[in-house]
C-alpha positions in Angstrom: -45.6 -1.7 1.8 -47.8 -4.8 2.2 -51.0 -5.2 0.2 -53.8 -7.6 -0.5 -55.2 -8.7 -3.8 -56.4 -11.5 -6.1 -54.6 -13.1 -9.1 -56.3 -11.6 -12.2 -54.1 -13.3 -14.8 -51.3 -15.9 -14.8 -49.3 -17.3 -17.7 -47.9 -20.7 -16.7 -45.5 -20.6 -19.7 -43.5 -17.5 -18.9 -44.4 -17.2 -15.2 -45.8 -13.6 -15.6 -49.1 -12.5 -14.1 -51.2 -9.7 -12.8 -52.7 -9.1 -9.3 -55.7 -6.8 -8.9 -56.3 -5.1 -5.6 -59.7 -4.2 -4.1 -59.2 -0.6 -5.4 -59.0 -2.1 -9.0 -55.2 -1.4 -9.2 -53.4 -3.9 -11.4 -49.9 -4.9 -10.4 -47.5 -7.1 -12.4 -45.7 -10.0 -10.8 -43.4 -12.9 -11.8 -43.4 -16.4 -10.4 -39.8 -15.8 -9.2 -41.4 -13.7 -6.4 -43.8 -16.5 -5.5 -42.9 -17.3 -1.9 -45.5 -20.0 -1.1 -44.7 -23.6 -2.0 -47.9 -25.1 -0.4 -50.2 -23.2 -2.8 -49.4 -22.5 -6.4 -50.5 -19.3 -8.3 -54.0 -19.7 -9.8 -56.7 -17.4 -11.1 -58.8 -15.8 -8.3 -56.4 -16.8 -5.5 -56.2 -14.2 -2.8 -52.7 -13.1 -2.0 -50.6 -11.0 0.3 -47.5 -9.3 -1.1 -45.0 -6.5 -0.7 -45.5 -3.6 -3.2 -42.3 -2.0 -4.3 -41.1 -0.3 -7.5 -44.5 -1.0 -9.2 -43.9 -4.8 -8.7 -45.4 -7.4 -6.4 -42.7 -9.0 -4.3 -42.6 -11.9 -1.7 -46.0 -13.1 -2.7 -47.9 -15.7 -0.6 -51.5 -16.9 -0.7 -53.7 -15.8 2.2 -54.4 -19.5 2.9 -50.9 -20.0 4.2 -50.0 -16.4 5.1 -49.6 -15.1 8.7 -50.7 -11.7 7.4 -53.7 -11.6 9.6 -51.5 -11.8 12.7 -49.4 -8.8 11.6 -50.1 -5.2 12.5 -52.1 -3.5 9.6 -50.5 -0.2 8.5 -52.4 2.8 7.3 -51.4 2.2 3.7 -52.9 -1.3 3.8 -56.1 0.0 5.3 -56.3 2.6 2.6 -55.8 -0.1 -0.1 -58.4 -2.5 1.3 -61.0 0.0 2.4 -63.5 -1.2 -0.1 -63.3 -4.8 1.2 -64.4 -3.7 4.7 -67.2 -1.2 3.6 -69.8 -3.9 4.2 -68.5 -4.5 7.7 -68.6 -0.7 8.4 -72.1 -0.5 7.2 -73.1 -3.4 9.5 -71.5 -1.6 12.4 -73.5 1.6 11.6 -76.7 -0.4 11.4 -75.9 -2.0 14.8 -75.5 1.5 16.2 -78.9 2.5 14.8 -80.5 -0.6 16.2 -79.8 0.6 19.7 -82.3 3.4 19.2 -85.0 1.1 17.9 -87.6 -0.7 20.0 -87.2 -4.4 20.2 -90.3 -5.0 18.1 -88.9 -2.9 15.3 -85.6 -4.9 15.4 -87.6 -8.1 15.3 -89.7 -7.1 12.3 -86.7 -5.8 10.4 -84.6 -8.9 11.2 -87.5 -11.2 10.2 -87.9 -9.4 6.8 -84.2 -9.6 6.1 -84.1 -13.3 7.1 -87.1 -14.2 4.9 -85.4 -12.5 1.9 -82.1 -14.3 2.6 -83.8 -17.7 3.0 -85.7 -17.3 -0.3 -82.3 -16.9 -2.0 -81.1 -20.3 -0.7 -81.5 -23.2 -3.1 -82.4 -26.7 -1.9 -79.6 -29.3 -1.5 -80.8 -30.9 -4.7 -80.4 -27.7 -6.6 -76.9 -27.3 -5.2 -76.0 -30.9 -6.1 -77.2 -30.3 -9.6 -75.2 -27.2 -9.9 -72.0 -28.9 -8.7 -72.5 -32.1 -10.7 -72.2 -35.7 -9.6 -69.6 -36.5 -7.0 -66.6 -38.3 -8.5 -65.1 -41.3 -6.7 -61.7 -41.3 -8.5 -59.5 -39.1 -10.7 -58.5 -40.5 -14.1 -55.1 -39.6 -15.6 -55.5 -37.5 -18.7 -51.9 -36.6 -19.6 -49.0 -39.0 -18.7 -45.9 -37.9 -16.8 -43.4 -38.3 -19.6 -45.6 -36.2 -22.0 -46.1 -33.5 -19.4 -42.3 -33.2 -18.8 -41.7 -33.2 -22.5 -44.2 -30.4 -23.0 -42.5 -28.3 -20.3 -39.1 -28.5 -22.1 -40.5 -28.3 -25.6 -39.2 -24.8 -26.4 -35.8 -25.7 -25.0 -35.7 -28.8 -27.2 -36.5 -26.8 -30.3 -33.7 -24.3 -29.6 -31.2 -27.0 -29.0 -32.2 -28.8 -32.2 -32.0 -25.6 -34.2 -28.3 -25.2 -33.0 -27.2 -28.8 -33.5 -24.5 -27.5 -35.9 -22.5 -26.3 -32.9 -21.8 -29.9 -31.9 -19.4 -30.1 -34.8 -17.2 -27.3 -33.4 -14.0 -28.9 -32.1 -13.1 -26.3 -29.5 -14.9 -25.3 -26.3 -14.7 -22.5 -23.7 -16.6 -23.0 -20.5 -19.2 -20.3 -21.0 -20.5 -20.3 -17.4 -16.9 -19.5 -16.3 -16.0 -17.1 -19.0 -19.3 -15.3 -19.8 -18.7 -12.1 -17.8 -15.1 -11.6 -18.9 -15.9 -12.6 -22.5 -18.5 -9.8 -22.9 -16.2 -7.4 -21.0 -13.5 -8.2 -23.6 -16.0 -7.9 -26.4 -17.1 -4.5 -25.3 -13.6 -3.1 -24.6 -12.2 -4.3 -27.9 -15.1 -2.9 -29.9 -14.8 0.5 -28.1 -11.1 0.6 -29.3 -12.0 -0.4 -32.9 -15.6 -0.9 -33.9 -14.5 -2.2 -37.3 -13.5 -5.6 -35.8 -17.2 -6.4 -35.7 -17.5 -8.3 -39.0 -20.9 -9.8 -40.1 -19.6 -13.2 -38.9 -18.8 -11.9 -35.4 -22.1 -10.0 -35.2 -24.0 -13.2 -36.0 -22.0 -15.2 -33.5 -22.4 -12.6 -30.7 -26.2 -12.2 -31.3 -26.8 -16.0 -31.3 -24.7 -16.4 -28.2 -26.8 -13.7 -26.4 -30.0 -15.5 -27.6 -28.8 -18.9 -26.3 -27.6 -17.3 -23.0 -31.1 -15.9 -22.5 -32.6 -19.3 -23.2 -30.2 -20.7 -20.5 -31.3 -18.1 -18.0 -34.9 -18.9 -18.7 -34.2 -22.6 -18.3 -32.6 -22.0 -14.9 -35.8 -20.2 -13.8 -38.0 -22.9 -15.2 -36.2 -25.7 -13.3 -35.7 -23.8 -10.1 -39.0 -24.8 -8.5 -40.2 -28.4 -9.5 -43.4 -28.0 -7.4 -44.4 -25.1 -9.6 -43.6 -27.1 -12.8 -45.6 -30.0 -11.4 -48.6 -27.7 -11.0 -48.1 -25.9 -14.4 -47.5 -28.8 -16.8 -49.0 -31.8 -15.1 -51.9 -31.0 -12.7 -53.2 -28.1 -14.9 -53.5 -30.5 -17.8 -55.5 -33.2 -16.0 -59.1 -32.6 -17.1 -60.8 -34.7 -14.4 -58.5 -33.3 -11.7 -59.3 -29.7 -12.7 -63.1 -30.5 -12.9 -63.0 -31.8 -9.3 -60.9 -28.9 -8.2 -63.3 -26.4 -9.7 -66.2 -28.2 -8.1 -64.4 -28.1 -4.7 -63.9 -24.3 -5.1 -67.7 -23.9 -5.9 -68.6 -26.1 -2.9 -66.5 -24.1 -0.4 -68.0 -20.9 -1.9 -71.5 -22.1 -1.3 -70.6 -23.5 2.1 -69.2 -20.1 3.1 -72.5 -18.4 2.0 -74.5 -20.9 4.0 -72.3 -20.3 7.1 -73.2 -16.6 6.9 -76.9 -17.4 6.5 -76.8 -20.0 9.3 -75.2 -17.5 11.7 -77.7 -14.8 10.8 -80.8 -17.1 11.0 -79.5 -18.5 14.3 -79.4 -15.0 15.8 -83.0 -14.3 14.6 -84.2 -17.7 16.1 -82.8 -16.6 19.4 -84.9 -13.4 19.2 -88.0 -15.3 18.1 -87.6 -17.7 21.0 -87.5 -14.9 23.5 -90.6 -13.3 21.9 -92.4 -16.6 22.1 -91.5 -17.0 25.8 -92.6 -13.5 26.5 -96.0 -13.9 24.7 -97.2 -17.3 26.0 -100.4 -15.8 27.3 -101.1 -13.4 24.5 -103.3 -13.7 21.4 -100.1 -13.4 19.2 -98.7 -16.6 20.7 -100.0 -19.0 18.0 -98.9 -16.7 15.2 -95.4 -16.3 16.7 -95.3 -20.1 17.3 -95.9 -20.7 13.6 -93.3 -18.2 12.6 -90.8 -19.8 14.9 -91.5 -23.3 13.5 -91.1 -22.1 10.0 -87.9 -20.3 10.7 -86.6 -23.2 12.7 -87.3 -25.6 9.8 -85.4 -23.3 7.5 -82.5 -23.3 9.9 -82.5 -27.1 10.1 -82.4 -27.3 6.3 -79.5 -24.9 6.2 -77.5 -26.9 8.8 -78.3 -30.1 6.8 -77.1 -28.5 3.5 -73.9 -27.3 5.3 -73.2 -30.8 6.5 -73.8 -32.3 3.0 -71.5 -29.8 1.4 -68.9 -30.1 4.1 -68.8 -33.8 3.6 -68.6 -33.4 -0.2 -65.8 -30.8 0.1 -63.7 -33.1 2.3 -64.3 -36.0 0.0 -63.2 -34.0 -3.1 -60.3 -32.5 -1.3 -59.0 -36.0 -0.3 -59.3 -37.1 -3.9 -57.2 -34.1 -5.1 -54.6 -34.6 -2.4 -54.2 -38.3 -3.1 -53.9 -37.7 -6.8 -51.2 -35.1 -6.3 -49.3 -37.4 -4.0 -49.6 -40.4 -6.3 -47.6 -38.8 -9.2 -45.5 -36.1 -7.5 -42.3 -38.2 -6.8 -42.3 -39.9 -10.2 -42.7 -36.4 -11.8 -39.8 -35.0 -9.9 -37.6 -38.0 -11.0 -38.4 -37.5 -14.6 -38.1 -33.8 -14.3 -34.6 -34.1 -12.7 -33.4 -36.4 -15.5 -34.7 -34.1 -18.2 -33.2 -31.1 -16.4 -29.7 -32.6 -16.3 -30.0 -33.7 -20.0 -31.1 -30.3 -21.3 -28.7 -28.3 -19.2 -25.8 -30.4 -20.5 -26.9 -29.8 -24.1 -27.4 -26.0 -23.6 -24.0 -25.5 -21.8 -22.3 -27.5 -24.6 -23.8 -25.2 -27.2 -22.9 -22.1 -25.2 -19.3 -23.3 -24.8 -19.0 -24.0 -28.5 -20.4 -20.5 -29.3 -18.1 -18.9 -26.7 -15.1 -20.6 -28.3 -16.0 -19.5 -31.8 -16.8 -15.9 -30.8 -13.5 -15.7 -28.8 -11.5 -17.1 -31.7 -13.0 -14.8 -34.3 -12.8 -11.7 -32.0 -9.0 -12.1 -31.4 -8.3 -13.1 -34.9 -9.8 -9.9 -36.2 -8.1 -7.9 -33.3 -4.7 -9.1 -34.5 -5.2 -7.1 -37.7 -6.4 -3.9 -36.0 -3.8 -1.1 -35.9 -5.9 0.6 -33.2 -5.9 -2.4 -30.9 -2.2 -3.2 -31.5 -1.4 0.4 -30.6 -3.5 0.3 -27.5 -1.9 -3.0 -26.3 1.6 -1.5 -26.9 0.8 1.7 -25.0 -0.8 -0.3 -22.1 2.2 -2.6 -21.9 0.2 -5.7 -22.7 2.7 -8.3 -23.9 2.2 -11.8 -25.3 -0.3 -13.4 -27.6 -3.5 -11.7 -28.7 -6.0 -13.8 -26.7 -8.3 -13.7 -23.7 -5.7 -15.2 -21.4 -3.2 -12.5 -22.1 -5.8 -9.8 -21.7 -7.0 -11.4 -18.4 -3.4 -11.6 -17.1 -2.9 -7.9 -17.8 -6.0 -7.1 -15.8 -5.1 -9.4 -12.9 -1.6 -8.0 -12.7 -3.2 -4.6 -12.1 -5.0 -5.9 -9.0 -3.8 -6.2 -5.5 -3.6 -10.0 -5.0 -3.7 -9.7 -1.2 -7.1 -8.0 -1.4 -8.9 -9.9 -4.2 -12.6 -9.6 -4.3 -14.9 -12.5 -4.9 -15.2 -11.4 -8.6 -11.5 -11.2 -8.9 -11.1 -14.7 -7.4 -13.5 -16.0 -10.1 -11.3 -14.3 -12.7 -8.2 -16.0 -11.2 -10.1 -19.3 -11.5 -10.8 -18.4 -15.1 -7.1 -17.7 -15.8 -6.1 -21.1 -14.4 -8.8 -22.7 -16.6 -7.5 -20.9 -19.7 -4.0 -21.9 -18.8 -5.0 -25.6 -18.5 -6.7 -25.7 -22.0 -4.3 -23.6 -23.9 -2.3 -25.7 -26.4 1.3 -25.2 -27.3 1.4 -24.6 -31.0 4.6 -25.7 -32.8 5.4 -24.9 -36.5 7.9 -26.9 -38.6 9.1 -25.7 -42.0 11.4 -28.1 -43.9 12.3 -29.0 -47.5 11.6 -32.7 -47.1 8.1 -34.2 -46.9 9.5 -37.3 -45.1 11.3 -35.2 -42.5 8.2 -33.0 -42.0 6.1 -36.0 -41.3 8.6 -37.7 -38.9 9.3 -34.5 -37.0 5.6 -33.8 -36.6 4.8 -37.3 -35.4 7.7 -37.5 -33.0 6.9 -34.2 -31.3 3.2 -35.1 -31.0 4.2 -38.4 -29.5 6.3 -36.9 -26.7 3.4 -34.8 -25.5 -0.1 -35.1 -26.8 -1.0 -31.6 -25.6 1.2 -30.1 -28.3 -0.5 -28.8 -31.5 2.1 -29.5 -34.2 2.0 -28.6 -37.9 4.7 -29.3 -40.5 5.0 -27.6 -44.0 7.3 -27.6 -46.9 5.5 -24.6 -48.4 6.5 -21.3 -46.8 3.4 -19.4 -47.7 1.1 -22.1 -46.2 3.3 -22.1 -43.1 2.8 -18.3 -42.7 -0.9 -18.5 -43.1 -1.1 -21.2 -40.4 1.1 -19.0 -38.1 -1.1 -16.0 -38.5 -4.1 -18.0 -37.3 -2.3 -19.8 -34.4 -0.2 -18.6 -31.5 3.1 -20.4 -32.4 5.3 -21.0 -29.3 8.2 -22.8 -31.2 9.2 -22.3 -34.8 11.5 -25.0 -36.3 13.3 -24.1 -39.6 15.8 -25.7 -41.8 18.7 -23.4 -42.7 17.6 -23.5 -46.4 13.9 -23.4 -47.5 12.3 -24.1 -50.9 11.1 -20.7 -52.2 13.2 -18.1 -50.4 16.0 -17.7 -47.8 15.3 -18.2 -44.1 15.9 -14.5 -43.3 13.3 -13.5 -45.9 10.9 -15.9 -44.4 11.6 -14.5 -40.9 11.1 -11.0 -42.3 7.6 -11.8 -43.5 6.9 -13.7 -40.3 7.8 -10.6 -38.3 5.6 -8.5 -40.5 2.4 -10.7 -40.4 2.6 -12.7 -37.2 2.3 -10.9 -33.9 3.4 -13.6 -31.5 7.2 -13.9 -31.0 8.3 -17.6 -31.1 11.2 -19.5 -29.8 13.2 -20.5 -32.8 15.2 -23.7 -33.5 17.4 -23.8 -36.6 18.3 -27.1 -38.2 21.7 -26.8 -40.0 24.1 -23.9 -40.4 23.9 -20.9 -38.0 21.6 -18.1 -39.3 22.1 -14.5 -38.3 18.7 -13.0 -38.1 17.9 -9.3 -37.9 14.4 -10.0 -36.6 14.6 -12.7 -34.0 17.0 -14.3 -31.6 17.8 -18.0 -32.3 17.2 -20.2 -29.2 18.8 -23.4 -30.5 21.0 -24.5 -33.4 20.8 -28.2 -34.0 22.2 -30.6 -36.6 20.3 -31.0 -39.8 20.5 -34.8 -39.5 19.2 -34.8 -35.9 16.8 -37.6 -35.1 13.1 -36.8 -34.7 13.2 -38.1 -31.1 16.1 -35.8 -30.1 14.4 -32.8 -31.8 11.2 -33.6 -29.8 13.2 -33.6 -26.5 14.7 -30.2 -27.4 11.3 -28.8 -28.1 10.0 -30.1 -24.8 13.0 -28.6 -23.0 12.5 -25.3 -24.6 8.8 -25.1 -23.7 9.6 -26.2 -20.2 12.1 -23.3 -19.9 9.5 -21.0 -21.3 7.0 -22.0 -18.7 9.6 -21.5 -15.9 10.3 -18.0 -17.3 6.6 -17.2 -17.2 6.2 -18.4 -13.6 9.3 -16.4 -12.5 
């Protein structure tokens, strides 16, 4: 239902506030529900809003609202009944007046008018109350400082997380955020023990930074509100004139009510004077009329003075607002782009680290491995494999908008996934040459060469190796023994190239058998051919 009220409290920093209705009911609101860009939230501002679920929604100021042109429901009448009590009382008095004699009405009206006039200050008193009229508005806080103040909390949080800039990998958090947390929740439901202290810290900090990002989006959504909050509200002279203008209009409204009332009494007095020209009361009535008319003239004069002052102050305020608005928006826009880029960069680094740690721990979980086996999830233990499994379960001819976003995410993950290639040889020179040649043929390949089998195994455990290149004889133990341990500790099944004599493996199939003296360039071409065939198999 629609209701009326006044802003009792408003926090410009977090956008939260309280509206109080005429029945003294306090209702919470947030600036996101502010629906009036001509007038910003401020203390004492009268507003119209929709009341739903104990919250104020679709809030507008009564200055710009078409509320008065709408039909008033019974609920609204019930809520604002205190506001119209005085009007009801005046109607009742008017009904009573009909039973009075005209003289009684005249005496009562005169008494009320005299009391009302006594309460009116002179124009000098009012001017003293309002202060001297300003002819200009001096800038108190410059634009750059105002914008800096607005993003101060954002700046502090970015600086506090500067360490994330050293992280080499990135995952587009804005693209992966929903599926990342879905994956996180699903994996922890299968095996809660994968949440190590490191993963807990990473996930908590990612959630904190994500909350900061969401707050940032809200803070930058409405530049006019920011302009009022951090620039205009900090201008001392502007606020002084604004407060004076509000007092002026308040006094002016009081005088308008008095002027209307005194005018109606003057009309009655004039009729009395005309009807008593030849009576003994004429001179007394004439003096009363002159006195009342003088007071009326004074009221009209004060109204004219205050009206002129109000228009003058209003023009000063409007001109000041216009003078700096465009420059503020430009600085605000530049700062918005800068800080958003920094926040997203940190989020993407955090997402990469959390994703890497999560899957690294999942590879060692018996419960998760058993679940993947039972579900028929084949391939590497990573988000891309898990996402592919989910997408394969969907009807591609009836993809929802959410599933289309997931398909976009899958394409993104495919584009950034590197092909990891592991080389194990007995010669340092061969290792270096093979590694260099394969990297040269395709810079997207992540290549690592070892002469130490244990170090090679440790690297394979941490990376999803697509191609494994082995010499037929290794330094510390036979190739079959190495492949036995590889099968035990490494989950991803690689394509294997043997350099030298044919090896019969009980654990893996051998894709290629090449000469031990093969040139690094030819080896690199065979690797590229094998990866190309692997990609074709995936597409088919």
